C-alpha positions in Angstrom: -25.3 -69.9 -221.7 -22.0 -68.9 -220.2 -18.7 -70.2 -221.5 -17.0 -72.3 -218.8 -13.7 -71.0 -217.3 -10.5 -72.7 -218.1 -9.0 -72.9 -214.7 -5.9 -74.7 -215.9 -4.9 -72.0 -218.3 -5.6 -69.3 -215.6 -3.5 -71.2 -213.1 -0.7 -71.5 -215.6 -0.9 -67.8 -216.4 -0.7 -66.9 -212.7 2.3 -69.3 -212.2 4.0 -67.7 -215.2 3.4 -64.2 -213.8 4.7 -65.3 -210.4 7.9 -66.8 -212.0 8.5 -63.6 -214.0 8.1 -61.4 -210.9 10.5 -63.7 -209.0 13.1 -63.5 -211.8 12.7 -59.7 -211.9 13.3 -59.5 -208.2 16.4 -61.6 -208.4 17.7 -59.6 -211.3 17.1 -56.3 -209.4 18.9 -57.6 -206.4 21.9 -58.4 -208.6 21.7 -55.0 -210.1 21.6 -53.5 -206.6 24.7 -55.5 -205.5 26.6 -54.2 -208.6 25.4 -50.6 -208.2 26.5 -50.4 -204.6 29.9 -51.8 -205.5 29.3 -54.9 -203.3 30.0 -57.2 -206.2 33.7 -56.9 -205.4 33.1 -58.5 -202.0 33.6 -62.2 -201.4 30.2 -64.0 -201.5 30.7 -65.4 -198.0 31.4 -61.9 -196.6 28.4 -60.4 -198.4 26.1 -63.3 -197.2 27.4 -62.8 -193.6 26.7 -59.1 -193.8 23.2 -59.6 -195.1 22.5 -62.2 -192.4 23.7 -59.8 -189.7 21.5 -57.1 -191.1 18.4 -59.4 -191.1 19.1 -60.5 -187.5 19.8 -56.9 -186.3 17.1 -55.7 -183.9 18.6 -52.3 -183.1 16.2 -49.8 -184.4 18.7 -47.0 -184.5 21.2 -49.0 -186.6 18.5 -50.1 -189.0 17.2 -46.5 -189.4 20.8 -45.4 -190.1 21.1 -48.1 -192.8 17.7 -47.1 -194.2 18.7 -43.4 -194.5 22.0 -44.4 -196.1 20.1 -46.5 -198.6 17.6 -43.8 -199.4 20.4 -41.3 -199.9 22.1 -43.7 -202.2 19.0 -44.0 -204.4 18.4 -40.3 -204.4 21.9 -39.5 -205.4 21.8 -42.2 -208.1 18.6 -40.7 -209.5 20.1 -37.3 -209.7 23.4 -38.5 -211.3 21.6 -40.8 -213.8 18.9 -38.3 -214.8 21.4 -36.5 -217.0 23.0 -39.6 -218.4 22.0 -40.5 -222.0 22.6 -44.2 -221.5 20.2 -44.6 -218.5 17.7 -47.4 -218.8 14.2 -46.9 -217.5 14.5 -50.0 -215.3 17.3 -50.2 -212.9 18.1 -51.3 -209.4 15.2 -49.9 -207.5 14.3 -50.5 -203.8 12.3 -53.6 -203.4 9.6 -51.7 -201.7 8.8 -49.7 -204.9 11.1 -46.8 -204.4 9.0 -44.6 -202.1 10.7 -43.6 -198.9 8.9 -44.8 -195.8 7.6 -42.4 -193.3 
């Protein structure tokens, strides 16, 4: 006879995993803000810039921002590869780090 599944513990485990992923994402966003130097900006200014970027529909502008972001991560990877204090986890693109085609 099969052992019955404990749905409550499975749901709790999934909820814990979702919470951990959300916390990791928030931490990475904070690391990204600090790595780009945007942590010196006023929070209202930073929020306004992000809202403008989200609302932007201009494909050319968005592509320019994407290229600048990709270049930032590529130059960071080259600079930090030689650094002895580099952590294995860092501010990575939320999409997983692979440049889009």
